[in-house]
C-alpha positions in Angstrom: -5.1 2.6 -9.0 -3.4 3.9 -12.1 -0.7 6.5 -11.6 1.2 8.4 -14.3 4.8 9.2 -13.3 6.4 12.5 -14.2 8.2 10.7 -17.0 4.9 9.9 -18.6 5.1 6.2 -17.7 1.8 4.6 -16.4 2.0 2.2 -13.5 -0.6 0.3 -11.4 -0.5 0.9 -7.6 -1.8 -1.5 -5.1 -1.9 -0.4 -1.4 -3.2 -1.6 1.9 -2.4 -2.6 5.4 -0.5 -5.6 6.7 -1.6 -6.6 10.2 0.6 -8.6 12.5 -1.9 -10.7 14.5 0.8 -13.0 15.9 2.6 -12.8 19.2 6.0 -12.4 17.5 7.7 -9.3 16.2 8.2 -9.4 12.4 11.5 -8.2 10.9 10.2 -8.0 7.4 7.4 -9.2 5.2 7.3 -9.4 1.4 4.0 -8.6 -0.3 3.2 -9.9 -3.8 0.9 -7.8 -5.9 -0.8 -9.4 -9.0 -2.9 -7.8 -11.7 -5.4 -9.7 -13.9 -7.3 -9.0 -17.0 -11.0 -9.3 -17.6 -10.6 -13.1 -18.2 -8.7 -13.7 -15.0 -5.3 -14.0 -16.8 -2.2 -12.7 -15.0 -1.1 -9.4 -16.6 1.9 -8.7 -14.2 3.1 -9.3 -10.7 5.7 -7.7 -8.4 7.0 -8.3 -4.9 8.0 -5.7 -2.4 9.0 -5.4 1.2 6.4 -3.8 3.5 9.3 -1.6 4.6 10.1 -0.3 1.1 9.5 3.3 2.1 7.1 3.8 -0.9 4.2 4.6 1.4 5.9 7.8 2.4 7.0 8.7 -1.1 5.4 10.9 -3.7 5.2 8.2 -6.4 4.6 10.6 -9.3 7.9 12.4 -8.8 10.0 9.1 -8.6 11.6 7.5 -11.6 10.7 3.9 -12.5 14.3 3.0 -11.7 14.0 4.5 -8.2 10.7 2.7 -7.5 12.1 -0.6 -8.7 15.2 -0.1 -6.5 13.1 0.7 -3.4 10.9 -2.3 -4.0 13.7 -4.8 -4.4 15.8 -3.5 -1.4 15.9 -5.5 1.8 14.1 -4.1 4.8 16.2 -1.7 6.9 17.6 -3.5 9.9 15.8 -1.1 12.2 12.4 -2.0 10.8 10.1 -4.2 12.9 6.4 -4.8 13.0 5.3 -5.4 16.6 2.6 -8.0 17.6 -0.9 -6.7 17.1 0.2 -3.7 15.0 -0.2 -2.8 11.3 2.0 -1.3 8.6 0.8 0.3 5.3 2.3 -1.0 2.1 2.5 0.1 -1.5 3.3 -2.1 -4.5 4.0 -0.5 -7.9 3.4 -2.7 -10.9 5.0 -2.1 -14.3 4.2 -3.6 -17.7 3.2 -2.8 -21.2 -0.2 -4.6 -20.7 -1.5 -2.5 -17.8 -4.3 -1.2 -19.9 -5.8 -4.7 -19.7 -5.8 -4.6 -15.9 -9.3 -5.2 -14.4 -8.6 -6.9 -11.0 -5.8 -7.1 -8.5 -4.7 -9.2 -5.6 -2.2 -8.7 -2.9 -0.9 -11.4 -0.6 1.9 -12.0 1.9 4.6 -13.9 0.1 7.1 -14.3 3.0 7.7 -13.2 6.5 11.0 -12.9 8.4 11.0 -12.9 12.2 
Protein backbone atom coordinates (compact mmCIF):
# COMPACT_ATOMS: atom_id res chain seq x y z
CA UNK A 1 0.00 0.00 0.00
CA UNK A 2 1.05 3.59 -0.50
CA UNK A 3 1.87 5.59 2.64
CA UNK A 4 2.73 9.28 2.83
CA UNK A 5 5.24 10.09 5.59
CA UNK A 6 4.88 13.22 7.69
CA UNK A 7 7.71 14.71 5.58
CA UNK A 8 5.45 14.40 2.51
CA UNK A 9 7.54 11.60 0.99
CA UNK A 10 5.51 8.77 -0.55
CA UNK A 11 6.62 5.18 0.08
CA UNK A 12 5.30 1.73 -0.82
CA UNK A 13 4.68 -0.66 2.08
CA UNK A 14 4.57 -4.44 1.74
CA UNK A 15 3.55 -6.44 4.81
CA UNK A 16 2.72 -10.00 5.67
CA UNK A 17 3.60 -12.98 7.86
CA UNK A 18 6.66 -15.22 7.82
CA UNK A 19 5.91 -18.76 8.97
CA UNK A 20 8.61 -21.01 10.38
CA UNK A 21 7.40 -24.45 9.34
CA UNK A 22 10.73 -26.07 10.14
CA UNK A 23 11.78 -27.90 13.30
CA UNK A 24 14.61 -25.39 13.95
CA UNK A 25 14.55 -22.01 15.68
CA UNK A 26 15.38 -19.11 13.35
CA UNK A 27 17.68 -16.36 14.61
CA UNK A 28 16.78 -13.99 11.77
CA UNK A 29 15.39 -13.95 8.25
CA UNK A 30 15.77 -11.32 5.58
CA UNK A 31 12.76 -10.54 3.41
CA UNK A 32 13.12 -8.95 -0.01
CA UNK A 33 10.28 -6.80 -1.31
CA UNK A 34 10.07 -6.04 -5.04
CA UNK A 35 7.75 -3.65 -6.86
CA UNK A 36 6.95 -3.97 -10.58
CA UNK A 37 5.29 -1.71 -13.14
CA UNK A 38 2.40 -2.63 -15.42
CA UNK A 39 4.79 -4.37 -17.86
CA UNK A 40 6.44 -6.50 -15.17
CA UNK A 41 9.60 -4.37 -15.05
CA UNK A 42 11.28 -3.97 -11.66
CA UNK A 43 10.66 -0.49 -10.20
CA UNK A 44 12.47 -0.90 -6.88
CA UNK A 45 13.48 -3.50 -4.29
CA UNK A 46 14.50 -3.50 -0.64
CA UNK A 47 15.63 -6.07 1.92
CA UNK A 48 14.76 -6.01 5.59
CA UNK A 49 15.06 -8.22 8.64
CA UNK A 50 11.81 -9.67 9.92
CA UNK A 51 12.95 -8.31 13.28
CA UNK A 52 13.28 -4.71 12.03
CA UNK A 53 10.68 -3.43 14.50
CA UNK A 54 8.73 -1.66 11.78
CA UNK A 55 5.66 -3.79 12.39
CA UNK A 56 5.28 -2.03 15.74
CA UNK A 57 6.08 1.45 14.46
CA UNK A 58 3.82 4.18 13.24
CA UNK A 59 5.37 4.55 9.81
CA UNK A 60 3.86 7.93 8.96
CA UNK A 61 5.64 9.56 11.88
CA UNK A 62 9.09 8.12 11.06
CA UNK A 63 11.62 9.83 8.82
CA UNK A 64 12.87 8.02 5.74
CA UNK A 65 16.33 7.93 7.35
CA UNK A 66 14.95 6.19 10.45
CA UNK A 67 13.06 3.65 8.34
CA UNK A 68 16.15 2.89 6.26
CA UNK A 69 18.25 2.48 9.43
CA UNK A 70 15.72 0.09 10.99
CA UNK A 71 15.52 -1.97 7.78
CA UNK A 72 19.29 -2.29 7.42
CA UNK A 73 20.01 -3.10 11.08
CA UNK A 74 20.86 -6.63 12.13
CA UNK A 75 18.27 -8.52 14.13
CA UNK A 76 18.55 -8.05 17.88
CA UNK A 77 20.38 -10.96 19.48
CA UNK A 78 17.31 -11.69 21.60
CA UNK A 79 15.09 -12.25 18.52
CA UNK A 80 14.11 -15.82 17.63
CA UNK A 81 11.33 -17.37 15.62
CA UNK A 82 10.38 -20.70 17.13
CA UNK A 83 9.41 -23.74 15.07
CA UNK A 84 5.80 -23.70 13.88
CA UNK A 85 5.34 -20.00 14.67
CA UNK A 86 4.96 -16.83 12.65
CA UNK A 87 6.23 -13.26 12.65
CA UNK A 88 4.72 -10.21 10.93
CA UNK A 89 7.03 -8.21 8.66
CA UNK A 90 6.93 -4.80 7.03
CA UNK A 91 9.11 -3.66 4.15
CA UNK A 92 9.15 -0.01 3.12
CA UNK A 93 10.22 0.69 -0.44
CA UNK A 94 11.53 4.05 -1.60
CA UNK A 95 12.01 5.42 -5.11
CA UNK A 96 11.14 8.17 -7.51
CA UNK A 97 9.23 5.76 -9.78
CA UNK A 98 6.77 4.45 -7.19
CA UNK A 99 3.88 6.04 -9.08
CA UNK A 100 4.49 3.30 -11.70
CA UNK A 101 4.01 0.51 -9.11
CA UNK A 102 1.33 -2.00 -10.07
CA UNK A 103 2.44 -5.32 -8.55
CA UNK A 104 4.62 -6.46 -5.69
CA UNK A 105 6.34 -9.58 -4.51
CA UNK A 106 7.92 -10.53 -1.20
CA UNK A 107 10.23 -13.46 -0.67
CA UNK A 108 12.58 -14.85 1.92
CA UNK A 109 16.06 -13.80 0.87
CA UNK A 110 18.07 -15.49 3.63
CA UNK A 111 17.66 -17.28 6.95
CA UNK A 112 20.06 -17.47 9.90
CA UNK A 113 19.65 -20.26 12.46
